[in-house]
N, C-alpha and C positions, 0 to 999 in steps of 0.2 A: 326340803325336797329339791332334788335336782331339776332345774328347768330344762324342758325339752325344746330344742330348736325346731320349730315346725315350718321354717321358711321354705324348705324344699321338700316337704312331705305332702302327699295328697291326702285331703281330708276324707275320713271315712263317712261319706254321706251319699245316699242314693235316693232317687225319686220313688214315690209310692208306686206299687205295682198292684193295681186293682184288676180284678177280673171283670172289667166293665164292658157291657155290650154296646153295640152302636144304637143310636137313638131310634132307628127304625125297628130294631128288635125289641124295644121297650114299648112299643106302640100297643095300646089297648083300645079297641073300638068304643067310642063314646066318651073317652076321657077328654077333659077340656081344662084349660087354665082359667083365664079370665074371660068371662062372656060379656061382650060389648053390646050394649042395647042398640037396637036398630034405629037410626036417625032418618026421619022421613025426608028431610031436605037432602041429606047425603045420598039416600036411596034414589031420589029423583035425578040428581046430577049423575049418578052411576049409570042410570038407564040411558041418559043422553050419550055418555061415553061409549057404552057397549053397542049402541045403535050404529056408531061410526066404524066399528071394527068388522072387517070383512069376515064372512063365514069361514073362509079358508084359514084364517088366523085364530079362530076360536077353538078352544078346547072341546073335545067331544064328551069328556067327563072330568070331574074334579080331579086335581093332582092328588096322588097317593101320599099325602103328608102324614108324618107320624102323629098319633093322638096320644099325648102324654100330659098328665095333670102337672100343674106349675111346680109344686115342691119336688117332684121327681125330676123335672127338667133341671132345676137349680142344683140338686144334689149330683146329678149326672155330670154337668159341666164343671162343678167344683171338683169332683173326683178326677176328671180328665186333666184339670189344671194342675193337680198334685202329681200327675204322671210326667209333667214337664219339668225338666232340670234346666233352668234358665241361666243366662249369663250373670244376672244379679245375685244368684245363689251360690254358684261355683264356677271357678275358672280353671282349676288345676287339671281337669280331665277332658278328653275329647268329647264333644257334645253332639257329634253326628253331622254337623254342618259348619262349614267355614263362616257362614253368615253370622251365626251366634258368637263364634270365638273372636272374630276379627273386626266386626262393625262397630264403631264407636256409638254410644248412645245418643250423641248429638244428632246422628242421622235420624233416629227415631223421633226426636223433637221436631226436626225439620219436615219429615214426611207427614207428621200429624198436624202440621199447621194448616189451618183452613184456606190459606192462600195457595196451598198446593193440593191438599186432599179434596177440596170442594170443586176443583176444576172439572169441567164436563167436556168430553171428547167432541161434542158438537158446538162448543162455544165458537163465537166469531173470532177469527184470528187476531183481530185488533185488540181484543181483551185479554190475550194470553201471551203477549209479546215477551214478558219476562221469562217464562218457562221455555218458550221457544228459543230465546237467546242462550239459556242454560243448556239445552239439548244440542244446539248447534255448536257451541264452544266445546262440549264434551265430545261430540262427534269428531270435530277437528283435532282435538287432543288425542283421541284414540287412533285417528288416522296417522298422525305423526309418529306416535309410539309404535304402531304395528306395521306401518307401510301399506296398509290396505286402503281401499278406495272409499268405503263407507261403513257405517254400522247400523244395525237395527236396535231400537230401544223398545220394541213391542213386548218382548218377554221380560217380566220383572226380574226373574232369577230362579235358581234352583232347578227343579226338574223340568219346568216348562221352558227354561232357557236352554237346557241341554237337548230337549226335544226340538227346539228351534234350530240349534246348532246342527243336529242330525238332518233336519229338513233342508237347511242351507247347503249342507254337504251333498245331499242327494241332488238338489238343483244345480249345483256346481258341476257335478260329474255328468248329469243328463245334458247340460249345455255343451259339454265337451264330447258328447257322444259315447260316454262310457258308463252310463247310469246302470245298465244290467250287469256289466262286468265287475264294477267295484261295489261289491255287496258285503263287504266285511269291515267292521270297525274294531280297532285294538284298544284295549284298555288294561289296567293293571288290577290285581286282586285287592290292592289296598285303596283303590279309588272310591270316591263316593258312589254308593250303589246305583244312583241314577245315571252315572256315566256308562253303565251297561244296560240298564233298564230302558232308559229313554230311546237309545238307538234300536234296541230290540223292538220296542213298540213301533218305531218308525220303519220297521221292516228289515233291519240289518242283522246279519249274523255277527255275534260278538266273540272275539278272541282274547283270552287273558294271558298276561305275562306276569311273572313274579318280580319282586324287587331285589336288588342286591343288598349287601351288608350296610350300605350307607343310606338305604331307604329310597334310592332312585331306581327307576325300571332297569332291569338287567339288560345290558346292551346286546349280548349275544342272543338272548331269547327274543329280543326285539327284532333283530336282524332275521331270525328264523321265521318270525311271525309274519313279516312283510312279504307280500307277493303282489302280482298284478290284479288281485281282487281287493286289495286294501283301499278303502275309501278315506279313512282318517284314523289318527291316533288321538284318543281322548283319555286323559288321566289326571289324577290329583295325587301327587306323591306324598310320602309321609312328611317331608320337609317343605312342601310348597303349598301355600294357602290359597292357590288359585288354580282353576282348571286350565289345562294345556290342551290345545287342539292343533293338529297338523293335518292338513289335507294333502293327498298325493295326486 
């Protein structure tokens, strides 16, 4: 039998496609997983804690949490996991996010370390000098690369980071007195969907441009789209594994 060279072939593999409802839609009043027995000592301590919470911060009624029996919860999240096509399973096709395609797994090992993951935002500064040094060095490196004055590390990445970008763009133009005028953000039709969705949620009008044959934004279409209402250009091209932002 002739051996097939599969080095350049995409594997015929797809993630499961379950018609899976969200956990709240599965809720059935009265269903429970494991019922934990009431402990008198814990109940007494709980009453002391609740007594110190101001009325203004207390819930008026219990939260509307889903009521689902344990085995249905396990099956639900197991099916959701099968809908995820991860980097460990397949690398040959686009997976919807540059984070999955380009981030080395060593990053996952580092971020899951208790020395990093268990840090608390309210810790005394003297106890977190290591991570503060890392943040400071990363900030200075990004300043040198980009020529900008500083960076924010508050948004982890993905959609929340793009929303943060849109918010910074708005603050920049409001500072310059052009906040109401510059109400449009340009992106490409091939960009990550959040490049359009997040600015829209932030209150911007979104204008789309197509890419040329090389996969880059068409320059003539880009020139036509730009106006005195343009706040920024936000795009992820076919060939570029990073988001590009340009403020006007």
